[in-house]
KELUM-340312 format. One record per residue (C-alpha): residue number from 1; x, y, z. Coordinates in nm, 3 decimals, padded with zeros to 5 digits. Layout:
% KELUM-340312
R     k         u         v         w
R   NUM         X         Y         Z
...
END
This chain:
% KELUM-340312
R     k         u         v         w
R     1    00.630    03.787    04.167
R     2    00.433    03.546    03.929
R     3    00.153    03.310    04.028
R     4    00.096    02.949    03.927
R     5   -00.141    02.858    03.694
R     6   -00.260    02.561    03.871
R     7   -00.355    02.757    04.159
R     8   -00.609    02.927    03.915
R     9   -00.769    02.602    03.787
R    10   -00.744    02.442    04.161
R    11   -00.980    02.774    04.279
R    12   -01.179    02.862    03.979
R    13   -01.217    02.530    03.720
R    14   -01.587    02.441    03.920
R    15   -01.692    02.750    03.838
R    16   -01.560    02.770    03.466
R    17   -01.713    02.440    03.354
R    18   -02.021    02.528    03.477
R    19   -02.044    02.851    03.261
R    20   -01.858    02.667    02.974
R    21   -01.906    02.319    02.947
R    22   -01.576    02.120    02.828
R    23   -01.540    01.791    02.648
R    24   -01.308    01.507    02.751
R    25   -00.987    01.583    02.633
R    26   -00.988    01.928    02.730
R    27   -01.124    01.850    03.074
R    28   -00.876    01.582    03.105
R    29   -00.570    01.837    03.024
R    30   -00.737    02.057    03.313
R    31   -00.715    01.767    03.557
R    32   -00.342    01.686    03.457
R    33   -00.285    02.028    03.556
R    34   -00.454    02.044    03.898
R    35   -00.256    01.699    03.981
R    36    00.047    01.792    03.871
R    37    00.314    01.748    04.102
R    38    00.067    01.704    04.414
R    39    00.021    01.397    04.566
R    40   -00.271    01.260    04.352
R    41    00.029    01.176    04.099
R    42    00.243    00.959    04.324
R    43    00.600    01.021    04.371
R    44    00.864    00.919    04.562
R    45    01.055    01.044    04.955
R    46    01.407    01.041    04.956
R    47    01.530    00.973    05.310
R    48    01.918    01.059    05.416
R    49    02.039    00.747    05.637
R    50    02.301    01.010    05.723
R    51    02.121    01.309    05.924
R    52    01.734    01.152    05.874
R    53    01.640    01.446    05.643
R    54    01.325    01.367    05.462
R    55    01.251    01.539    05.117
R    56    00.910    01.459    04.921
R    57    00.886    01.446    04.529
R    58    00.593    01.455    04.373
R    59    00.550    01.321    03.998
R    60    00.494    01.561    03.730
R    61    00.178    01.506    03.474
R    62    00.385    01.549    03.128
R    63    00.118    01.678    02.985
R    64    00.249    01.923    02.704
R    65   -00.026    02.164    02.770
R    66    00.089    02.229    03.152
R    67    00.289    02.539    03.197
R    68    00.498    02.294    03.480
R    69    00.620    02.039    03.269
R    70    00.815    02.230    02.939
R    71    01.144    02.298    03.090
R    72    01.321    01.977    03.095
R    73    01.161    01.860    02.781
R    74    01.221    02.169    02.551
R    75    01.611    02.168    02.681
R    76    01.618    01.767    02.589
R    77    01.429    01.868    02.256
R    78    01.697    02.161    02.201
R    79    01.988    01.925    02.271
R    80    01.900    01.707    02.028
R    81    01.814    01.957    01.756
R    82    02.212    02.050    01.802
R    83    02.334    01.755    01.581
R    84    02.103    01.887    01.293
R    85    02.209    02.244    01.247
R    86    02.372    02.363    00.955
R    87    02.613    02.715    00.959
R    88    02.384    02.915    00.690
R    89    02.145    03.177    00.732
R    90    01.827    03.049    00.903
R    91    01.484    03.253    00.856
R    92    01.213    03.282    01.069
R    93    00.864    03.314    00.872
R    94    00.525    03.315    01.034
R    95    00.207    03.237    00.819
R    96   -00.127    03.379    00.952
R    97   -00.479    03.398    00.789
R    98   -00.744    03.624    00.828
R    99   -00.934    03.643    01.153
R   100   -01.250    03.621    00.947
R   101   -01.176    03.233    00.904
R   102   -01.071    03.166    01.281
R   103   -01.400    03.041    01.351
R   104   -01.429    02.808    01.097
R   105   -01.074    02.677    01.207
R   106   -01.211    02.676    01.575
R   107   -01.467    02.433    01.461
R   108   -01.301    02.208    01.267
R   109   -00.958    02.201    01.468
R   110   -00.779    01.915    01.317
R   111   -00.873    01.955    00.975
R   112   -00.754    02.301    00.908
R   113   -00.474    02.292    01.136
R   114   -00.338    02.007    00.950
R   115   -00.441    02.258    00.621
R   116   -00.256    02.528    00.760
R   117    00.092    02.312    00.787
R   118    00.017    02.209    00.448
R   119   -00.032    02.508    00.210
R   120    00.247    02.689    00.425
R   121    00.492    02.412    00.338
R   122    00.390    02.366   -00.007
R   123    00.427    02.753   -00.055
R   124    00.826    02.700    00.070
R   125    00.861    02.398   -00.112
R   126    00.736    02.544   -00.453
R   127    00.910    02.888   -00.395
R   128    01.224    02.732   -00.328
R   129    01.228    02.490   -00.612
R   130    01.161    02.795   -00.890
R   131    01.465    02.895   -01.062
R   132    01.390    03.258   -01.019
R   133    01.472    03.196   -00.619
R   134    01.702    02.945   -00.513
R   135    01.620    02.615   -00.719
R   136    01.709    02.389   -00.459
R   137    01.568    02.166   -00.179
R   138    01.509    02.344    00.136
R   139    01.487    02.242    00.498
R   140    01.255    02.354    00.782
R   141    01.039    02.326    01.079
R   142    00.680    02.429    01.131
R   143    00.495    02.467    01.477
R   144    00.154    02.583    01.534
R   145    00.072    02.825    01.760
R   146   -00.271    02.932    01.786
R   147   -00.283    03.229    02.069
R   148   -00.258    03.595    02.044
R   149   -00.127    03.803    02.397
R   150   -00.431    03.839    02.507
R   151   -00.478    03.445    02.485
R   152   -00.746    03.502    02.219
R   153   -00.793    03.246    01.910
R   154   -00.509    03.349    01.645
R   155   -00.353    03.038    01.475
R   156   -00.073    03.076    01.315
R   157    00.215    02.864    01.199
R   158    00.600    02.943    01.295
R   159    00.866    02.819    01.049
R   160    01.218    02.795    01.103
R   161    01.380    02.770    00.764
R   162    01.702    02.732    00.614
R   163    01.858    02.996    00.403
R   164    01.988    02.745    00.147
R   165    01.918    02.421    00.010
R   166    02.075    02.129   -00.173
R   167    02.042    02.139   -00.597
R   168    01.959    01.823   -00.825
R   169    02.334    01.736   -00.817
R   170    02.392    01.769   -00.453
R   171    02.551    02.072   -00.457
R   172    02.424    02.339   -00.154
R   173    02.318    02.702   -00.263
R   174    02.260    02.972   -00.026
R   175    02.026    03.266   -00.071
R   176    02.186    03.571   -00.147
R   177    02.216    03.859    00.100
R   178    01.947    03.892    00.366
R   179    01.651    03.776    00.073
R   180    01.449    03.472    00.109
R   181    01.146    03.537   -00.117
R   182    00.931    03.824   -00.152
R   183    00.624    03.892    00.065
R   184    00.386    03.957   -00.179
R   185    00.478    03.647   -00.360
R   186    00.458    03.445   -00.067
R   187    00.147    03.624    00.087
R   188   -00.059    03.532   -00.255
R   189    00.084    03.180   -00.315
R   190    00.002    03.085    00.072
R   191   -00.375    03.259    00.035
R   192   -00.467    03.071   -00.329
R   193   -00.318    02.729   -00.176
R   194   -00.528    02.802    00.121
R   195   -00.847    02.890   -00.035
R   196   -00.832    02.657   -00.323
R   197   -00.782    02.371   -00.031
R   198   -01.056    02.523    00.201
R   199   -01.317    02.547   -00.137
R   200   -01.261    02.178   -00.185
R   201   -01.317    02.086    00.191
R   202   -01.661    02.293    00.175
R   203   -01.779    02.108   -00.129
R   204   -01.694    01.758   -00.007
R   205   -01.897    01.814    00.298
R   206   -01.594    01.795    00.504
R   207   -01.614    02.087    00.709
R   208   -01.807    02.094    01.021
R   209   -02.003    02.401    01.148
R   210   -02.127    02.536    01.500
R   211   -02.111    02.839    01.712
R   212   -02.030    03.146    01.552
R   213   -01.905    02.943    01.214
R   214   -02.270    02.783    01.193
R   215   -02.392    03.068    00.940
R   216   -02.103    02.973    00.683
R   217   -02.297    02.598    00.651
R   218   -02.504    02.825    00.384
R   219   -02.350    02.863    00.020
R   220   -02.439    03.217    00.019
R   221   -02.275    03.319    00.352
R   222   -01.957    03.098    00.274
R   223   -01.930    03.244   -00.081
R   224   -01.928    03.583    00.115
R   225   -01.668    03.489    00.317
R   226   -01.472    03.326    00.012
R   227   -01.478    03.658   -00.133
R   228   -01.361    03.868    00.131
R   229   -01.098    03.633    00.220
R   230   -00.961    03.701   -00.193
R   231   -01.041    04.042   -00.119
R   232   -00.759    04.097    00.129
R   233   -00.425    04.079    00.173
R   234   -00.260    03.804    00.369
R   235    00.047    03.957    00.549
R   236    00.299    03.696    00.658
R   237    00.623    03.779    00.857
R   238    00.966    03.693    00.730
R   239    01.277    03.777    00.915
R   240    01.630    03.663    00.880
R   241    01.663    03.505    01.261
R   242    02.024    03.439    01.280
R   243    02.307    03.355    01.077
R   244    02.475    03.016    01.108
R   245    02.462    02.748    01.372
R   246    02.545    02.911    01.682
R   247    02.245    03.088    01.756
R   248    01.974    02.893    01.585
R   249    01.942    02.632    01.899
R   250    01.823    02.875    02.176
R   251    01.619    03.068    01.914
R   252    01.437    02.728    01.861
R   253    01.375    02.719    02.190
R   254    01.138    03.030    02.215
R   255    00.867    02.848    01.999
R   256    00.892    02.507    02.018
R   257    00.729    02.394    02.360
R   258    00.540    02.750    02.426
R   259    00.198    02.738    02.554
R   260   -00.062    02.963    02.529
R   261    00.080    03.139    02.858
R   262    00.337    03.115    03.144
R   263    00.328    03.117    03.497
R   264    00.600    03.439    03.480
R   265    00.306    03.663    03.281
R   266    00.055    03.632    03.581
R   267    00.046    03.940    03.737
R   268   -00.200    03.885    03.999
R   269   -00.529    03.666    04.099
R   270   -00.848    03.736    04.289
R   271   -01.190    03.692    04.246
R   272   -01.217    03.987    04.086
R   273   -00.998    03.849    03.764
R   274   -00.643    03.769    03.682
R   275   -00.438    04.031    03.576
R   276   -00.167    03.914    03.316
R   277    00.087    04.103    03.095
R   278    00.086    04.160    02.735
R   279    00.285    04.291    02.477
R   280    00.095    04.549    02.267
R   281    00.212    04.514    01.927
R   282   -00.019    04.826    01.781
R   283    00.196    05.005    01.988
R   284    00.543    04.873    01.887
R   285    00.550    04.573    02.146
R   286    00.471    04.801    02.448
R   287    00.408    04.631    02.770
R   288    00.072    04.627    02.872
R   289   -00.197    04.426    03.088
R   290   -00.530    04.285    03.109
R   291   -00.754    04.127    03.355
R   292   -00.983    03.878    03.321
R   293   -01.230    03.703    03.486
R   294   -01.096    03.376    03.631
R   295   -01.375    03.145    03.430
R   296   -01.281    03.402    03.121
R   297   -00.914    03.289    03.172
R   298   -00.962    02.938    03.202
R   299   -01.197    02.953    02.882
R   300   -00.925    03.121    02.676
R   301   -00.648    02.884    02.791
R   302   -00.815    02.583    02.738
R   303   -00.953    02.712    02.366
R   304   -00.555    02.581    02.259
R   305   -00.549    02.254    02.384
R   306   -00.482    02.059    02.083
R   307   -00.671    01.753    01.945
R   308   -00.548    01.425    02.114
R   309   -00.257    01.281    01.902
R   310   -00.186    01.587    01.716
R   311    00.165    01.648    01.583
R   312    00.298    02.008    01.683
R   313    00.613    02.005    01.543
R   314    00.680    01.902    01.185
R   315    00.985    01.879    00.965
R   316    01.031    01.871    00.600
R   317    01.242    01.857    00.301
R   318    01.602    01.827    00.442
R   319    01.508    01.836    00.784
R   320    01.228    01.552    00.742
R   321    01.264    01.247    00.927
R   322    01.273    00.992    00.626
R   323    01.574    01.134    00.445
R   324    01.726    01.382    00.746
R   325    02.053    01.176    00.842
R   326    02.155    01.132    00.447
R   327    02.123    01.500    00.339
R   328    02.241    01.665    00.673
R   329    02.528    01.465    00.622
R   330    02.611    01.564    00.269
R   331    02.535    01.935    00.354
R   332    02.734    01.881    00.657
R   333    03.029    01.752    00.444
R   334    02.986    02.063    00.182
R   335    02.992    02.345    00.437
R   336    03.246    02.190    00.697
R   337    03.267    02.369    01.077
R   338    03.297    02.253    01.391
R   339    02.916    02.230    01.476
R   340    02.779    02.174    01.803
R   341    02.708    01.865    01.996
R   342    02.473    01.701    02.220
R   343    02.580    01.755    02.606
R   344    02.241    01.569    02.709
R   345    02.272    01.234    02.522
R   346    02.309    00.936    02.778
R   347    02.258    01.124    03.089
R   348    02.032    01.031    03.314
R   349    01.757    01.228    03.458
R   350    01.949    01.302    03.727
R   351    02.237    01.410    03.560
R   352    02.053    01.612    03.310
R   353    01.899    01.851    03.626
R   354    02.230    01.874    03.773
R   355    02.395    02.003    03.448
R   356    02.132    02.218    03.315
R   357    01.967    02.346    03.682
R   358    02.245    02.261    03.921
R   359    02.025    02.087    04.134
R   360    02.176    01.747    04.254
R   361    01.877    01.537    04.368
R   362    02.111    01.266    04.454
R   363    02.285    01.478    04.763
R   364    02.082    01.549    05.073
R   365    02.001    01.915    05.067
R   366    02.064    01.962    05.423
R   367    02.369    01.767    05.527
R   368    02.526    01.706    05.148
R   369    02.564    01.327    05.217
R   370    02.484    01.101    04.935
R   371    02.373    00.818    05.128
R   372    01.965    00.877    05.005
R   373    01.732    00.605    05.025
R   374    01.397    00.664    04.789
R   375    01.063    00.525    04.875
R   376    00.827    00.502    04.585
R   377    00.502    00.706    04.694
R   378    00.136    00.562    04.535
R   379   -00.101    00.783    04.370
R   380   -00.345    00.881    04.639
R   381   -00.717    00.787    04.595
R   382   -01.007    01.007    04.510
END
């Protein structure tokens, strides 16, 4: 049994904001979650003209942070990507910074999230063009996640990387075996690029300091942080995720539209706390659980709200929006295979729901008749 996150917000959000004041963007997300699929957002009523059965459907909030609104969006996104895969190896790479810099990132979310995208992308593209490795232009997509299993603040970039690329003479070159780039080379290049840009931002007075990052405002404390970050190894994660186009699509869906926690992980909810399942990676991914006070649960959930208008999924190289159509056509002309095609393109929402979930919203659930009349419901005024 799982418990809707919406119910946790409805019961405990007022307590949470009394303890942890929220900004306008965060408060809007919280209110969207609480209003999702309720009379507050309006909807429509379907009345069967044959048997008189009445069915009420309330509108979704469509907020990208809402646990109720990701399913259909994710499926449509995955379906669209089917026209963009190439039958070649793909690698899953995770770029993570050391936890000591997390307070600074939290105080400068938009600026330093963007920096994570930039330096991870620059690292991959530079190594791919190196003659020692691939000497070709690769393609990849990057997705930001900001949470760990306990919903603590843990920003990292997931990259799904094509294990091959186009050479300057437009030939497709794949990596040798299960090897993409050496871990230690990726680590040190990423660290060097991140630290170089971070120091520039500090010297240019671009960084903000608050809370636990306030101490880094002072040059001696910032330099101590820099020295510490240089003294430790940054360990990226590189895994050959799948071979060929067949498995890449479903794998992508695991990462692209994920939020900090899903309803399915909630085990129990009461005034004493919210208990949810976690994977303990220090114990080999063993299943465990953790309990947080409801207000603390809400605070941690809302830590991961992205800045307004922030682009979460970004595309580079062969997959970049400016050149994707042309370069993918070249790649597929070289690697001739039967590629998966979209099954949702051109379908209505009702047709998509029927195909994916087996639910026919155009049919009466009581008598199976199709003589339905829809009546629009206006949002309930508060």
